[in-house]
N, CA, C and O atoms as a Tripos MOL2 file, in Angstrom:
@<TRIPOS>MOLECULE
protein
  284   283    71     0     0
PROTEIN
NO_CHARGES

@<TRIPOS>ATOM
      1 N          56.3220   89.4030   79.4150 N.3       1 MET1
      2 CA         56.3470   88.9220   80.7850 C.3       1 MET1
      3 C          57.5360   87.9670   80.9280 C.2       1 MET1
      4 O          57.6720   87.0460   80.1220 O.2       1 MET1
      5 N          58.4050   88.1610   81.9380 N.am      2 PRO2
      6 CA         59.5850   87.3150   82.0810 C.3       2 PRO2
      7 C          59.2040   85.8900   82.4700 C.2       2 PRO2
      8 O          58.2270   85.6540   83.1810 O.2       2 PRO2
      9 N          59.9960   84.9700   81.9890 N.am      3 SER3
     10 CA         59.7430   83.5720   82.3200 C.3       3 SER3
     11 C          60.1690   83.2900   83.7490 C.2       3 SER3
     12 O          60.8620   84.0970   84.3700 O.2       3 SER3
     13 N          59.7560   82.1450   84.2680 N.am      4 ARG4
     14 CA         60.1370   81.7810   85.6330 C.3       4 ARG4
     15 C          61.6470   81.6020   85.7280 C.2       4 ARG4
     16 O          62.2460   81.9220   86.7550 O.2       4 ARG4
     17 N          62.2670   81.0940   84.6680 N.am      5 TRP5
     18 CA         63.7210   80.8860   84.6660 C.3       5 TRP5
     19 C          64.4500   82.2240   84.7790 C.2       5 TRP5
     20 O          65.4470   82.3310   85.4940 O.2       5 TRP5
     21 N          63.9590   83.2340   84.0810 N.am      6 ALA6
     22 CA         64.5930   84.5520   84.1360 C.3       6 ALA6
     23 C          64.4810   85.1410   85.5350 C.2       6 ALA6
     24 O          65.4270   85.7590   86.0220 O.2       6 ALA6
     25 N          63.3510   84.9600   86.1780 N.am      7 ALA7
     26 CA         63.1810   85.4610   87.5450 C.3       7 ALA7
     27 C          64.1210   84.7450   88.5040 C.2       7 ALA7
     28 O          64.7160   85.3810   89.3750 O.2       7 ALA7
     29 N          64.2640   83.4320   88.3550 N.am      8 ARG8
     30 CA         65.1670   82.6700   89.2260 C.3       8 ARG8
     31 C          66.6160   83.0540   88.9650 C.2       8 ARG8
     32 O          67.4060   83.1690   89.9020 O.2       8 ARG8
     33 N          66.9660   83.2510   87.7130 N.am      9 ALA9
     34 CA         68.3360   83.6370   87.3710 C.3       9 ALA9
     35 C          68.6640   84.9950   87.9890 C.2       9 ALA9
     36 O          69.7770   85.2040   88.4700 O.2       9 ALA9
     37 N          67.7120   85.9060   87.9790 N.am     10 GLY10
     38 CA         67.9280   87.2170   88.6000 C.3      10 GLY10
     39 C          68.1130   87.0930   90.0970 C.2      10 GLY10
     40 O          68.9680   87.7680   90.6720 O.2      10 GLY10
     41 N          67.3320   86.2470   90.7370 N.am     11 SER11
     42 CA         67.4570   86.0440   92.1820 C.3      11 SER11
     43 C          68.8000   85.4200   92.5340 C.2      11 SER11
     44 O          69.4370   85.8110   93.5120 O.2      11 SER11
     45 N          69.2240   84.4510   91.7350 N.am     12 ILE12
     46 CA         70.5170   83.7920   91.9850 C.3      12 ILE12
     47 C          71.6560   84.7740   91.7680 C.2      12 ILE12
     48 O          72.6200   84.7800   92.5340 O.2      12 ILE12
     49 N          71.5620   85.6010   90.7400 N.am     13 SER13
     50 CA         72.6010   86.6020   90.4900 C.3      13 SER13
     51 C          72.7100   87.5740   91.6580 C.2      13 SER13
     52 O          73.8110   87.9290   92.0780 O.2      13 SER13
     53 N          71.5790   87.9950   92.1710 N.am     14 LEU14
     54 CA         71.5810   88.9140   93.3080 C.3      14 LEU14
     55 C          72.2160   88.2580   94.5260 C.2      14 LEU14
     56 O          72.9920   88.8930   95.2400 O.2      14 LEU14
     57 N          71.8960   87.0090   94.7650 N.am     15 LEU15
     58 CA         72.4740   86.2860   95.8960 C.3      15 LEU15
     59 C          73.9840   86.1450   95.7410 C.2      15 LEU15
     60 O          74.7200   86.3040   96.7140 O.2      15 LEU15
     61 N          74.4480   85.8530   94.5470 N.am     16 VAL16
     62 CA         75.8860   85.7190   94.2930 C.3      16 VAL16
     63 C          76.5850   87.0450   94.5280 C.2      16 VAL16
     64 O          77.7010   87.0660   95.0470 O.2      16 VAL16
     65 N          75.9590   88.1430   94.1600 N.am     17 LEU17
     66 CA         76.5640   89.4560   94.3690 C.3      17 LEU17
     67 C          76.5820   89.8700   95.8440 C.2      17 LEU17
     68 O          77.5290   90.5130   96.2960 O.2      17 LEU17
     69 N          75.5470   89.5060   96.5850 N.am     18 LEU18
     70 CA         75.4440   89.9140   97.9810 C.3      18 LEU18
     71 C          76.1550   88.9820   98.9540 C.2      18 LEU18
     72 O          76.4660   89.3950  100.0710 O.2      18 LEU18
     73 N          76.4170   87.7550   98.5690 N.am     19 ALA19
     74 CA         77.0030   86.7680   99.4830 C.3      19 ALA19
     75 C          78.3110   87.2320  100.1090 C.2      19 ALA19
     76 O          78.4570   87.1040  101.3240 O.2      19 ALA19
     77 N          79.2800   87.7680   99.3490 N.am     20 PRO20
     78 CA         80.5270   88.2070   99.9980 C.3      20 PRO20
     79 C          80.3030   89.3090  101.0390 C.2      20 PRO20
     80 O          80.9510   89.3220  102.0860 O.2      20 PRO20
     81 N          79.3940   90.2190  100.7460 N.am     21 ALA21
     82 CA         79.1190   91.2950  101.7090 C.3      21 ALA21
     83 C          78.4570   90.7490  102.9610 C.2      21 ALA21
     84 O          78.7910   91.1640  104.0710 O.2      21 ALA21
     85 N          77.5220   89.8230  102.7950 N.am     22 LEU22
     86 CA         76.8250   89.2580  103.9460 C.3      22 LEU22
     87 C          77.7330   88.3440  104.7640 C.2      22 LEU22
     88 O          77.5680   88.2400  105.9790 O.2      22 LEU22
     89 N          78.6810   87.6870  104.1200 N.am     23 ALA23
     90 CA         79.5840   86.7790  104.8280 C.3      23 ALA23
     91 C          80.4870   87.5460  105.7880 C.2      23 ALA23
     92 O          80.8530   87.0220  106.8400 O.2      23 ALA23
     93 N          80.8530   88.7850  105.4370 N.am     24 GLY24
     94 CA         81.7420   89.5650  106.2860 C.3      24 GLY24
     95 C          81.0230   90.4550  107.2750 C.2      24 GLY24
     96 O          81.6670   91.1500  108.0610 O.2      24 GLY24
     97 N          79.7100   90.4480  107.2520 N.am     25 TRP25
     98 CA         78.9410   91.3270  108.1220 C.3      25 TRP25
     99 C          78.9070   90.7930  109.5390 C.2      25 TRP25
    100 O          78.6540   89.6100  109.7670 O.2      25 TRP25
    101 N          79.1640   91.6740  110.4850 N.am     26 GLN26
    102 CA         79.0330   91.3420  111.8980 C.3      26 GLN26
    103 C          78.3720   92.5250  112.5810 C.2      26 GLN26
    104 O          78.7100   93.6740  112.3000 O.2      26 GLN26
    105 N          77.4440   92.2570  113.4650 N.am     27 PRO27
    106 CA         76.8140   93.3660  114.1680 C.3      27 PRO27
    107 C          77.8330   94.1070  115.0300 C.2      27 PRO27
    108 O          78.7440   93.4950  115.5870 O.2      27 PRO27
    109 N          77.6750   95.4150  115.1350 N.am     28 ALA28
    110 CA         78.6100   96.2190  115.9120 C.3      28 ALA28
    111 C          78.6110   95.8180  117.3790 C.2      28 ALA28
    112 O          79.6350   95.9490  118.0490 O.2      28 ALA28
    113 N          77.4990   95.3390  117.8860 N.am     29 ILE29
    114 CA         77.4000   94.9550  119.2850 C.3      29 ILE29
    115 C          78.2720   93.7350  119.5810 C.2      29 ILE29
    116 O          78.7650   93.5780  120.6980 O.2      29 ILE29
    117 N          78.4600   92.8760  118.5870 N.am     30 ALA30
    118 CA         79.2380   91.6610  118.8010 C.3      30 ALA30
    119 C          80.7250   91.9660  118.9760 C.2      30 ALA30
    120 O          81.4600   91.1560  119.5420 O.2      30 ALA30
    121 N          81.1690   93.1160  118.4990 N.am     31 ALA31
    122 CA         82.5870   93.4540  118.5910 C.3      31 ALA31
    123 C          82.9480   93.8080  120.0320 C.2      31 ALA31
    124 O          82.2230   94.5400  120.7070 O.2      31 ALA31
    125 N          84.0620   93.2860  120.4820 N.am     32 SER32
    126 CA         84.5680   93.6080  121.8150 C.3      32 SER32
    127 C          85.4930   94.8030  121.6710 C.2      32 SER32
    128 O          86.6290   94.6570  121.2190 O.2      32 SER32
    129 N          85.0190   95.9860  122.0500 N.am     33 ASP33
    130 CA         85.7640   97.2170  121.8380 C.3      33 ASP33
    131 C          85.8530   97.9800  123.1540 C.2      33 ASP33
    132 O          84.8500   98.1660  123.8440 O.2      33 ASP33
    133 N          87.0450   98.4150  123.4890 N.am     34 ASP34
    134 CA         87.2370   99.1450  124.7420 C.3      34 ASP34
    135 C          87.4380  100.6420  124.4910 C.2      34 ASP34
    136 O          88.1340  101.3040  125.2600 O.2      34 ASP34
    137 N          86.8390  101.1800  123.4310 N.am     35 SER35
    138 CA         87.0040  102.5920  123.0860 C.3      35 SER35
    139 C          86.5540  103.5110  124.2050 C.2      35 SER35
    140 O          87.2430  104.4800  124.5240 O.2      35 SER35
    141 N          85.4180  103.2270  124.8020 N.am     36 LEU36
    142 CA         84.9160  104.0750  125.8750 C.3      36 LEU36
    143 C          85.8690  104.0640  127.0610 C.2      36 LEU36
    144 O          86.0990  105.1050  127.6780 O.2      36 LEU36
    145 N          86.4220  102.9140  127.3870 N.am     37 ALA37
    146 CA         87.3730  102.8220  128.4950 C.3      37 ALA37
    147 C          88.6250  103.6480  128.1960 C.2      37 ALA37
    148 O          89.1660  104.3020  129.0870 O.2      37 ALA37
    149 N          89.0850  103.6170  126.9370 N.am     38 ARG38
    150 CA         90.2720  104.4060  126.5730 C.3      38 ARG38
    151 C          89.9870  105.9030  126.6620 C.2      38 ARG38
    152 O          90.8480  106.6650  127.1010 O.2      38 ARG38
    153 N          88.8030  106.3340  126.2550 N.am     39 VAL39
    154 CA         88.4470  107.7580  126.3370 C.3      39 VAL39
    155 C          88.3810  108.1880  127.7890 C.2      39 VAL39
    156 O          88.8970  109.2430  128.1560 O.2      39 VAL39
    157 N          87.7480  107.3700  128.6100 N.am     40 ARG40
    158 CA         87.6510  107.7110  130.0360 C.3      40 ARG40
    159 C          89.0200  107.7620  130.6940 C.2      40 ARG40
    160 O          89.2730  108.6410  131.5180 O.2      40 ARG40
    161 N          89.9090  106.8370  130.3450 N.am     41 ALA41
    162 CA         91.2480  106.8110  130.9330 C.3      41 ALA41
    163 C          92.0600  108.0340  130.5040 C.2      41 ALA41
    164 O          92.8090  108.5930  131.3050 O.2      41 ALA41
    165 N          91.9150  108.4510  129.2450 N.am     42 ALA42
    166 CA         92.6600  109.6030  128.7440 C.3      42 ALA42
    167 C          92.0800  110.9160  129.2560 C.2      42 ALA42
    168 O          92.8030  111.9010  129.4020 O.2      42 ALA42
    169 N          90.7630  110.9320  129.5320 N.am     43 GLY43
    170 CA         90.1160  112.1550  129.9860 C.3      43 GLY43
    171 C          89.8970  113.1570  128.8720 C.2      43 GLY43
    172 O          89.5660  114.3130  129.1340 O.2      43 GLY43
    173 N          90.0790  112.7240  127.6200 N.am     44 VAL44
    174 CA         89.9390  113.6130  126.4640 C.3      44 VAL44
    175 C          89.1150  112.8990  125.3960 C.2      44 VAL44
    176 O          89.3780  111.7420  125.0670 O.2      44 VAL44
    177 N          88.1280  113.5890  124.8670 N.am     45 LEU45
    178 CA         87.3530  113.0800  123.7440 C.3      45 LEU45
    179 C          87.7540  113.8850  122.5130 C.2      45 LEU45
    180 O          87.4820  115.0830  122.4360 O.2      45 LEU45
    181 N          88.3980  113.2310  121.5550 N.am     46 ARG46
    182 CA         88.8390  113.9140  120.3380 C.3      46 ARG46
    183 C          87.7600  113.7610  119.2630 C.2      46 ARG46
    184 O          87.1520  112.7010  119.1130 O.2      46 ARG46
    185 N          87.5440  114.8370  118.5290 N.am     47 TRP47
    186 CA         86.5630  114.8180  117.4620 C.3      47 TRP47
    187 C          87.0840  115.6940  116.3410 C.2      47 TRP47
    188 O          88.0310  116.4580  116.5300 O.2      47 TRP47
    189 N          86.4760  115.5870  115.1890 N.am     48 GLY48
    190 CA         86.8920  116.3870  114.0400 C.3      48 GLY48
    191 C          85.7170  117.1700  113.4870 C.2      48 GLY48
    192 O          84.5680  116.7350  113.5700 O.2      48 GLY48
    193 N          86.0130  118.3130  112.9320 N.am     49 GLY49
    194 CA         84.9750  119.1390  112.3390 C.3      49 GLY49
    195 C          85.6090  120.2040  111.4640 C.2      49 GLY49
    196 O          86.8270  120.3820  111.4770 O.2      49 GLY49
    197 N          84.8030  120.8980  110.7200 N.am     50 ASP50
    198 CA         85.2900  122.0140  109.9230 C.3      50 ASP50
    199 C          84.3060  123.1660  110.0560 C.2      50 ASP50
    200 O          83.1760  122.9870  110.5080 O.2      50 ASP50
    201 N          84.7480  124.3380  109.6600 N.am     51 GLN51
    202 CA         83.9200  125.5290  109.8450 C.3      51 GLN51
    203 C          82.6460  125.4640  109.0170 C.2      51 GLN51
    204 O          81.5840  125.8730  109.4870 O.2      51 GLN51
    205 N          82.7330  124.9650  107.8150 N.am     52 GLN52
    206 CA         81.5580  124.9570  106.9510 C.3      52 GLN52
    207 C          80.5380  123.9200  107.3940 C.2      52 GLN52
    208 O          79.3490  124.2260  107.4750 O.2      52 GLN52
    209 N          80.9780  122.7030  107.6810 N.am     53 GLY53
    210 CA         80.0430  121.6460  108.0340 C.3      53 GLY53
    211 C          79.8200  121.5070  109.5150 C.2      53 GLY53
    212 O          78.9000  120.8030  109.9300 O.2      53 GLY53
    213 N          80.6390  122.1610  110.3380 N.am     54 GLY54
    214 CA         80.5480  121.9800  111.7700 C.3      54 GLY54
    215 C          79.7750  123.0470  112.5170 C.2      54 GLY54
    216 O          79.5730  122.9360  113.7270 O.2      54 GLY54
    217 N          79.3430  124.0730  111.8150 N.am     55 GLU55
    218 CA         78.6200  125.1380  112.5040 C.3      55 GLU55
    219 C          77.3520  124.5980  113.1410 C.2      55 GLU55
    220 O          76.7270  123.7160  112.5510 O.2      55 GLU55
    221 N          76.9470  125.0560  114.2680 N.am     56 PRO56
    222 CA         77.4880  126.1510  115.0660 C.3      56 PRO56
    223 C          78.5300  125.7000  116.0810 C.2      56 PRO56
    224 O          78.9090  126.4820  116.9530 O.2      56 PRO56
    225 N          79.0010  124.4690  115.9930 N.am     57 TYR57
    226 CA         79.9010  123.9440  117.0110 C.3      57 TYR57
    227 C          81.3700  124.2420  116.7480 C.2      57 TYR57
    228 O          82.1620  124.2410  117.6900 O.2      57 TYR57
    229 N          81.7550  124.4920  115.5280 N.am     58 ALA58
    230 CA         83.1310  124.8440  115.1910 C.3      58 ALA58
    231 C          83.1110  126.2130  114.5290 C.2      58 ALA58
    232 O          82.3810  126.4370  113.5640 O.2      58 ALA58
    233 N          83.9160  127.1200  115.0530 N.am     59 PHE59
    234 CA         83.9340  128.4640  114.4980 C.3      59 PHE59
    235 C          85.3230  129.0550  114.6750 C.2      59 PHE59
    236 O          86.1350  128.5470  115.4480 O.2      59 PHE59
    237 N          85.5840  130.1410  113.9450 N.am     60 GLU60
    238 CA         86.9030  130.7580  113.9890 C.3      60 GLU60
    239 C          87.1030  131.5030  115.3030 C.2      60 GLU60
    240 O          86.2280  132.2370  115.7620 O.2      60 GLU60
    241 N          88.2720  131.2980  115.8930 N.am     61 ASP61
    242 CA         88.6390  131.9610  117.1410 C.3      61 ASP61
    243 C          88.8740  133.4460  116.8490 C.2      61 ASP61
    244 O          89.7530  133.7770  116.0530 O.2      61 ASP61
    245 N          88.1040  134.3520  117.4790 N.am     62 PRO62
    246 CA         88.2780  135.7860  117.1960 C.3      62 PRO62
    247 C          89.6510  136.3020  117.6280 C.2      62 PRO62
    248 O          90.1400  137.2780  117.0600 O.2      62 PRO62
    249 N          90.2820  135.6670  118.6210 N.am     63 ASP63
    250 CA         91.5990  136.1140  119.0710 C.3      63 ASP63
    251 C          92.7390  135.5610  118.2200 C.2      63 ASP63
    252 O          93.8400  136.1100  118.2260 O.2      63 ASP63
    253 N          92.4820  134.4840  117.4910 N.am     64 HIS64
    254 CA         93.5020  133.8450  116.6610 C.3      64 HIS64
    255 C          92.8970  133.4910  115.3070 C.2      64 HIS64
    256 O          92.5020  132.3450  115.0960 O.2      64 HIS64
    257 N          92.8160  134.4520  114.3830 N.am     65 PRO65
    258 CA         92.2240  134.1880  113.0680 C.3      65 PRO65
    259 C          92.9270  133.0020  112.3800 C.2      65 PRO65
    260 O          94.1500  132.8660  112.4260 O.2      65 PRO65
    261 N          92.1150  132.1630  111.7480 N.am     66 GLY66
    262 CA         92.6440  130.9800  111.0720 C.3      66 GLY66
    263 C          92.6330  129.7360  111.9340 C.2      66 GLY66
    264 O          92.9240  128.6390  111.4570 O.2      66 GLY66
    265 N          92.2890  129.9070  113.2370 N.am     67 THR67
    266 CA         92.2120  128.7810  114.1560 C.3      67 THR67
    267 C          90.7490  128.5110  114.5140 C.2      67 THR67
    268 O          90.0000  129.4350  114.8310 O.2      67 THR67
    269 N          90.3580  127.2600  114.4630 N.am     68 LEU68
    270 CA         88.9860  126.9000  114.8090 C.3      68 LEU68
    271 C          88.9000  126.5130  116.2690 C.2      68 LEU68
    272 O          89.8010  125.8710  116.8080 O.2      68 LEU68
    273 N          87.8130  126.9060  116.9050 N.am     69 ILE69
    274 CA         87.5380  126.5210  118.2820 C.3      69 ILE69
    275 C          86.0890  126.0410  118.3680 C.2      69 ILE69
    276 O          85.3310  126.1650  117.4060 O.2      69 ILE69
    277 N          85.7160  125.5040  119.5010 N.am     70 GLY70
    278 CA         84.3400  125.1090  119.7230 C.3      70 GLY70
    279 C          84.2170  123.6300  120.0110 C.2      70 GLY70
    280 O          85.2020  122.9150  120.1940 O.2      70 GLY70
    281 N          82.9850  123.2070  120.0430 N.am     71 PHE71
    282 CA         82.6830  121.7880  120.1700 C.3      71 PHE71
    283 C          81.4130  121.4760  119.4570 C.2      71 PHE71
    284 O          80.9790  120.3240  119.4430 O.2      71 PHE71
@<TRIPOS>BOND
     1     1     2 1
     2     2     3 1
     3     3     4 2
     4     3     5 am
     5     5     6 1
     6     6     7 1
     7     7     8 2
     8     7     9 am
     9     9    10 1
    10    10    11 1
    11    11    12 2
    12    11    13 am
    13    13    14 1
    14    14    15 1
    15    15    16 2
    16    15    17 am
    17    17    18 1
    18    18    19 1
    19    19    20 2
    20    19    21 am
    21    21    22 1
    22    22    23 1
    23    23    24 2
    24    23    25 am
    25    25    26 1
    26    26    27 1
    27    27    28 2
    28    27    29 am
    29    29    30 1
    30    30    31 1
    31    31    32 2
    32    31    33 am
    33    33    34 1
    34    34    35 1
    35    35    36 2
    36    35    37 am
    37    37    38 1
    38    38    39 1
    39    39    40 2
    40    39    41 am
    41    41    42 1
    42    42    43 1
    43    43    44 2
    44    43    45 am
    45    45    46 1
    46    46    47 1
    47    47    48 2
    48    47    49 am
    49    49    50 1
    50    50    51 1
    51    51    52 2
    52    51    53 am
    53    53    54 1
    54    54    55 1
    55    55    56 2
    56    55    57 am
    57    57    58 1
    58    58    59 1
    59    59    60 2
    60    59    61 am
    61    61    62 1
    62    62    63 1
    63    63    64 2
    64    63    65 am
    65    65    66 1
    66    66    67 1
    67    67    68 2
    68    67    69 am
    69    69    70 1
    70    70    71 1
    71    71    72 2
    72    71    73 am
    73    73    74 1
    74    74    75 1
    75    75    76 2
    76    75    77 am
    77    77    78 1
    78    78    79 1
    79    79    80 2
    80    79    81 am
    81    81    82 1
    82    82    83 1
    83    83    84 2
    84    83    85 am
    85    85    86 1
    86    86    87 1
    87    87    88 2
    88    87    89 am
    89    89    90 1
    90    90    91 1
    91    91    92 2
    92    91    93 am
    93    93    94 1
    94    94    95 1
    95    95    96 2
    96    95    97 am
    97    97    98 1
    98    98    99 1
    99    99   100 2
   100    99   101 am
   101   101   102 1
   102   102   103 1
   103   103   104 2
   104   103   105 am
   105   105   106 1
   106   106   107 1
   107   107   108 2
   108   107   109 am
   109   109   110 1
   110   110   111 1
   111   111   112 2
   112   111   113 am
   113   113   114 1
   114   114   115 1
   115   115   116 2
   116   115   117 am
   117   117   118 1
   118   118   119 1
   119   119   120 2
   120   119   121 am
   121   121   122 1
   122   122   123 1
   123   123   124 2
   124   123   125 am
   125   125   126 1
   126   126   127 1
   127   127   128 2
   128   127   129 am
   129   129   130 1
   130   130   131 1
   131   131   132 2
   132   131   133 am
   133   133   134 1
   134   134   135 1
   135   135   136 2
   136   135   137 am
   137   137   138 1
   138   138   139 1
   139   139   140 2
   140   139   141 am
   141   141   142 1
   142   142   143 1
   143   143   144 2
   144   143   145 am
   145   145   146 1
   146   146   147 1
   147   147   148 2
   148   147   149 am
   149   149   150 1
   150   150   151 1
   151   151   152 2
   152   151   153 am
   153   153   154 1
   154   154   155 1
   155   155   156 2
   156   155   157 am
   157   157   158 1
   158   158   159 1
   159   159   160 2
   160   159   161 am
   161   161   162 1
   162   162   163 1
   163   163   164 2
   164   163   165 am
   165   165   166 1
   166   166   167 1
   167   167   168 2
   168   167   169 am
   169   169   170 1
   170   170   171 1
   171   171   172 2
   172   171   173 am
   173   173   174 1
   174   174   175 1
   175   175   176 2
   176   175   177 am
   177   177   178 1
   178   178   179 1
   179   179   180 2
   180   179   181 am
   181   181   182 1
   182   182   183 1
   183   183   184 2
   184   183   185 am
   185   185   186 1
   186   186   187 1
   187   187   188 2
   188   187   189 am
   189   189   190 1
   190   190   191 1
   191   191   192 2
   192   191   193 am
   193   193   194 1
   194   194   195 1
   195   195   196 2
   196   195   197 am
   197   197   198 1
   198   198   199 1
   199   199   200 2
   200   199   201 am
   201   201   202 1
   202   202   203 1
   203   203   204 2
   204   203   205 am
   205   205   206 1
   206   206   207 1
   207   207   208 2
   208   207   209 am
   209   209   210 1
   210   210   211 1
   211   211   212 2
   212   211   213 am
   213   213   214 1
   214   214   215 1
   215   215   216 2
   216   215   217 am
   217   217   218 1
   218   218   219 1
   219   219   220 2
   220   219   221 am
   221   221   222 1
   222   222   223 1
   223   223   224 2
   224   223   225 am
   225   225   226 1
   226   226   227 1
   227   227   228 2
   228   227   229 am
   229   229   230 1
   230   230   231 1
   231   231   232 2
   232   231   233 am
   233   233   234 1
   234   234   235 1
   235   235   236 2
   236   235   237 am
   237   237   238 1
   238   238   239 1
   239   239   240 2
   240   239   241 am
   241   241   242 1
   242   242   243 1
   243   243   244 2
   244   243   245 am
   245   245   246 1
   246   246   247 1
   247   247   248 2
   248   247   249 am
   249   249   250 1
   250   250   251 1
   251   251   252 2
   252   251   253 am
   253   253   254 1
   254   254   255 1
   255   255   256 2
   256   255   257 am
   257   257   258 1
   258   258   259 1
   259   259   260 2
   260   259   261 am
   261   261   262 1
   262   262   263 1
   263   263   264 2
   264   263   265 am
   265   265   266 1
   266   266   267 1
   267   267   268 2
   268   267   269 am
   269   269   270 1
   270   270   271 1
   271   271   272 2
   272   271   273 am
   273   273   274 1
   274   274   275 1
   275   275   276 2
   276   275   277 am
   277   277   278 1
   278   278   279 1
   279   279   280 2
   280   279   281 am
   281   281   282 1
   282   282   283 1
   283   283   284 2
@<TRIPOS>SUBSTRUCTURE
     1 MET1         2 RESIDUE 1 A MET
     2 PRO2         6 RESIDUE 1 A PRO
     3 SER3        10 RESIDUE 1 A SER
     4 ARG4        14 RESIDUE 1 A ARG
     5 TRP5        18 RESIDUE 1 A TRP
     6 ALA6        22 RESIDUE 1 A ALA
     7 ALA7        26 RESIDUE 1 A ALA
     8 ARG8        30 RESIDUE 1 A ARG
     9 ALA9        34 RESIDUE 1 A ALA
    10 GLY10       38 RESIDUE 1 A GLY
    11 SER11       42 RESIDUE 1 A SER
    12 ILE12       46 RESIDUE 1 A ILE
    13 SER13       50 RESIDUE 1 A SER
    14 LEU14       54 RESIDUE 1 A LEU
    15 LEU15       58 RESIDUE 1 A LEU
    16 VAL16       62 RESIDUE 1 A VAL
    17 LEU17       66 RESIDUE 1 A LEU
    18 LEU18       70 RESIDUE 1 A LEU
    19 ALA19       74 RESIDUE 1 A ALA
    20 PRO20       78 RESIDUE 1 A PRO
    21 ALA21       82 RESIDUE 1 A ALA
    22 LEU22       86 RESIDUE 1 A LEU
    23 ALA23       90 RESIDUE 1 A ALA
    24 GLY24       94 RESIDUE 1 A GLY
    25 TRP25       98 RESIDUE 1 A TRP
    26 GLN26      102 RESIDUE 1 A GLN
    27 PRO27      106 RESIDUE 1 A PRO
    28 ALA28      110 RESIDUE 1 A ALA
    29 ILE29      114 RESIDUE 1 A ILE
    30 ALA30      118 RESIDUE 1 A ALA
    31 ALA31      122 RESIDUE 1 A ALA
    32 SER32      126 RESIDUE 1 A SER
    33 ASP33      130 RESIDUE 1 A ASP
    34 ASP34      134 RESIDUE 1 A ASP
    35 SER35      138 RESIDUE 1 A SER
    36 LEU36      142 RESIDUE 1 A LEU
    37 ALA37      146 RESIDUE 1 A ALA
    38 ARG38      150 RESIDUE 1 A ARG
    39 VAL39      154 RESIDUE 1 A VAL
    40 ARG40      158 RESIDUE 1 A ARG
    41 ALA41      162 RESIDUE 1 A ALA
    42 ALA42      166 RESIDUE 1 A ALA
    43 GLY43      170 RESIDUE 1 A GLY
    44 VAL44      174 RESIDUE 1 A VAL
    45 LEU45      178 RESIDUE 1 A LEU
    46 ARG46      182 RESIDUE 1 A ARG
    47 TRP47      186 RESIDUE 1 A TRP
    48 GLY48      190 RESIDUE 1 A GLY
    49 GLY49      194 RESIDUE 1 A GLY
    50 ASP50      198 RESIDUE 1 A ASP
    51 GLN51      202 RESIDUE 1 A GLN
    52 GLN52      206 RESIDUE 1 A GLN
    53 GLY53      210 RESIDUE 1 A GLY
    54 GLY54      214 RESIDUE 1 A GLY
    55 GLU55      218 RESIDUE 1 A GLU
    56 PRO56      222 RESIDUE 1 A PRO
    57 TYR57      226 RESIDUE 1 A TYR
    58 ALA58      230 RESIDUE 1 A ALA
    59 PHE59      234 RESIDUE 1 A PHE
    60 GLU60      238 RESIDUE 1 A GLU
    61 ASP61      242 RESIDUE 1 A ASP
    62 PRO62      246 RESIDUE 1 A PRO
    63 ASP63      250 RESIDUE 1 A ASP
    64 HIS64      254 RESIDUE 1 A HIS
    65 PRO65      258 RESIDUE 1 A PRO
    66 GLY66      262 RESIDUE 1 A GLY
    67 THR67      266 RESIDUE 1 A THR
    68 LEU68      270 RESIDUE 1 A LEU
    69 ILE69      274 RESIDUE 1 A ILE
    70 GLY70      278 RESIDUE 1 A GLY
    71 PHE71      282 RESIDUE 1 A PHE
């Protein structure tokens, strides 16, 4: 059975490891981002996909083999 000191040392080690990650964390809502405004102004929503992972939304254009189409 671990001693109380060993349990505390483990907790402190975990805190030391997590502190840098927690210090840089900010909720996404707190960020002031105008991405939606830029998309609306451009009138184009760009996205990425591939044939294997994007099906059924991305598929090969039957008129132009080797070119992907879809959404």
